[in-house]
C-alpha positions in Angstrom: 0.0 0.0 0.0 1.5 3.3 -1.0 2.4 5.7 1.8 2.9 9.5 1.8 6.5 10.5 1.5 6.2 12.7 4.6 4.3 11.9 7.8 2.1 14.8 8.9 0.2 15.2 12.1 -3.0 17.2 12.3 -4.2 18.5 15.6 -7.7 17.2 16.5 -10.4 19.6 17.5 -11.5 17.5 20.6 -8.3 17.4 22.6 -7.6 13.8 21.6 -4.1 14.3 20.3 -3.3 14.3 16.6 -4.5 12.5 13.6 -2.1 11.5 10.8 -1.9 11.4 7.0 -0.3 8.0 7.2 -1.8 4.6 7.8 -0.1 2.9 10.7 0.8 -0.8 10.7 -2.4 -2.0 12.5 -4.7 0.2 10.3 -3.0 -1.3 7.2 -4.0 -4.8 8.4 -7.6 -3.6 9.0 -7.8 -2.2 5.4 -6.4 -5.5 4.0 -9.1 -7.4 6.0 -11.8 -5.1 4.5 -10.6 -6.2 1.0 -11.0 -9.9 1.7 -14.8 -10.0 1.0 -17.7 -7.5 1.3 -17.5 -6.3 4.9 -19.4 -3.8 7.1 -16.9 -2.1 9.4 -16.9 0.4 12.2 -14.1 2.9 12.4 -14.0 4.3 16.0 -12.5 7.8 16.3 -12.3 8.1 12.5 -11.2 11.7 12.6 -10.6 12.8 8.9 -10.8 9.3 7.6 -7.2 8.1 7.3 -8.4 4.5 7.7 -12.0 5.0 6.7 -11.4 6.1 3.1 -8.9 3.4 2.3 -11.3 0.8 3.8 -14.0 2.2 1.5 -11.7 2.0 -1.4 -11.1 -1.7 -0.5 -14.8 -2.3 -0.9 -16.2 -2.2 2.6 -19.3 -0.5 3.9 -18.1 1.9 6.7 -19.7 3.3 9.8 -17.5 6.2 10.8 -17.7 7.3 14.4 -16.1 10.4 16.1 -17.0 12.6 19.0 -16.3 15.6 16.9 -18.9 16.6 14.3 -16.3 18.8 12.7 -14.1 15.8 12.0 -17.0 13.8 10.5 -17.9 16.8 8.3 -14.3 16.9 7.0 -14.3 13.1 6.5 -17.5 13.4 4.4 -15.9 16.2 2.3 -12.8 14.2 1.7 -14.6 10.9 0.8 -14.7 10.4 -3.0 -18.2 10.6 -4.5 -18.1 7.0 -5.7 -17.8 5.8 -2.0 -20.4 8.1 -0.4 -23.3 5.5 -0.6 -21.2 3.1 1.5 -20.4 5.6 4.2 -22.5 6.2 7.3 -21.6 8.8 9.9 -22.1 8.0 13.6 -21.4 11.0 15.8 -20.9 10.7 19.5 -18.6 9.6 22.2 -17.6 5.9 22.1 -18.9 3.7 23.7 -21.4 5.9 25.6 -23.2 7.4 22.6 -22.9 4.7 20.0 -25.8 2.4 19.1 -25.7 -0.3 16.6 -27.8 -3.4 16.0 -26.6 -6.8 17.3 -24.5 -8.7 14.8 -24.5 -5.8 12.3 -20.7 -5.5 11.9 -18.0 -7.7 10.4 -15.0 -5.6 11.6 -14.2 -2.8 14.1 -11.1 -0.6 14.1 -9.9 1.9 16.7 -6.5 3.5 16.3 -5.4 5.8 19.2 -8.8 5.8 20.9 -8.8 3.2 23.7 -6.2 5.0 25.8 -8.7 7.8 26.3 -11.1 5.4 28.1 -11.3 4.5 31.8 -11.2 0.9 32.9 -14.9 0.8 33.2 -15.3 2.3 29.7 -12.9 -0.3 28.3 -15.1 -3.0 29.6 -18.2 -1.3 28.2 -16.4 -0.9 24.8 -15.6 -4.6 24.6 -19.1 -5.5 25.6 -20.5 -3.1 22.9 -18.3 -4.6 20.2 -19.2 -8.2 21.3 -22.8 -7.1 20.8 -22.3 -5.3 17.5 -20.1 -7.9 15.8 -21.3 -11.1 14.2 -19.7 -14.4 15.3 -16.2 -14.5 13.8 -16.1 -10.7 13.5 -12.8 -9.0 14.3 -11.5 -6.0 16.3 -8.3 -4.1 15.3 -7.0 -1.8 18.1 -3.9 0.3 18.5 -3.2 2.2 21.7 -0.5 4.1 23.5 1.6 2.3 26.2 3.6 3.8 29.1 6.8 3.3 27.1 6.9 6.7 25.4 9.3 9.5 26.1 6.3 11.6 27.0 5.5 9.4 30.0 9.0 8.1 30.9 8.7 9.5 34.5 5.6 7.4 35.0 7.2 4.0 34.0 8.4 3.1 37.5 4.9 3.8 38.9 3.3 1.7 36.1 5.7 -1.2 36.6 5.1 -1.2 40.4 1.4 -1.3 39.8 1.8 -4.3 37.5 3.9 -6.1 40.1 1.1 -5.4 42.7 -1.5 -6.8 40.3 -3.5 -3.6 39.9 -6.2 -4.1 37.2 -5.6 -0.7 35.5 -1.8 0.0 36.0 -1.6 2.5 33.2 -4.4 4.9 34.4 -3.1 8.4 35.0 -5.6 10.7 36.6 -3.6 13.9 35.8 -1.0 13.5 33.1 0.8 16.7 34.3 1.6 15.0 37.6 4.0 12.7 35.6 5.1 14.7 32.6 5.8 18.2 31.3 6.3 17.2 27.7 5.3 19.8 25.2 3.0 17.4 23.3 0.6 17.3 26.3 -1.0 20.5 25.1 -3.6 18.6 23.0 -4.3 15.8 25.4 -7.1 15.5 28.0 -6.3 15.7 31.7 -6.4 11.9 32.1 -5.1 9.1 30.0 -5.0 5.3 30.2 -1.8 3.9 28.9 -2.4 0.3 27.9 -0.5 -3.0 27.6 -1.0 -6.5 26.2 -2.2 -8.0 29.5 -5.0 -5.5 30.0 -6.3 -5.7 26.4 -6.3 -9.5 26.5 -8.1 -9.6 29.8 -10.8 -7.1 28.8 -11.6 -8.7 25.4 -11.3 -12.3 26.4 -13.6 -11.7 29.3 -16.2 -10.3 26.8 -16.2 -13.3 24.5 -13.2 -12.7 22.2 -10.3 -14.9 21.1 -7.0 -13.1 20.9 -5.4 -13.6 17.5 -2.4 -11.2 17.7 -1.0 -8.8 20.2 2.3 -7.1 19.9 4.3 -3.9 20.8 5.6 -1.6 18.1 6.7 1.9 17.3 4.2 3.0 14.7 5.7 4.5 11.6 4.2 7.9 12.1 5.2 8.3 15.7 7.0 11.7 16.3 10.7 11.2 17.1 10.3 13.4 20.2 8.3 10.7 22.0 10.1 7.6 20.7 11.7 5.6 23.5 12.4 1.8 23.1 10.2 0.4 20.4 7.3 -0.4 22.7 5.5 2.9 22.3 2.3 1.3 21.0 0.4 -1.9 21.5 -1.6 -3.5 18.7 -4.4 -6.0 19.3 -6.4 -8.2 16.9 -9.2 -10.4 18.3 -12.1 -12.4 16.9 -15.5 -12.8 18.5 -16.1 -16.4 19.4 
């Protein structure tokens, strides 16, 4: 899949970080899955459609969700006319404001969304996706981990919580208690840095089978927050 020559970050309008002009490695796998057969997919936190539009081009029917109506308006504007009849906009905060019929989806994708959810919201998100996906349907998730330069001072606290068996070791109530990095300016007050163990537990408890889970430094990650190659966690699971 062709990639832009230069990665570019675009500030979101809802204090949820930045969107990108480049498909990350997990989103690429989602788009490839969309091309396998006619699929109906949900893109959670779609922003301007960096994954939505390639998935439409691959032949899928897409439900694009975002908490920002401005983002969805821009996505609609950027979507080529030949794909418009396969695009449905679903505004609202995920999972609280999203409603879909049971078994109406084949795939769900969420890139850089789940680390904005509390532990309880993660459980609600997994339950919602188990409801909305058909048996055999898949989720594709990419989230931030504690292993970013931005949150390096938090790593000892996180690792201590893991050793103590805390269920949500990456939850940070106030990010500025642990970091003064300049890129915090477009993030909310709280963040939930995730790991393989938490994602596996949440989804497997909700009726999913984990297919793949791995750490990576996504290709569009700013150099200023790169640390050790574990900056993101990618997760793919199938509804049983």
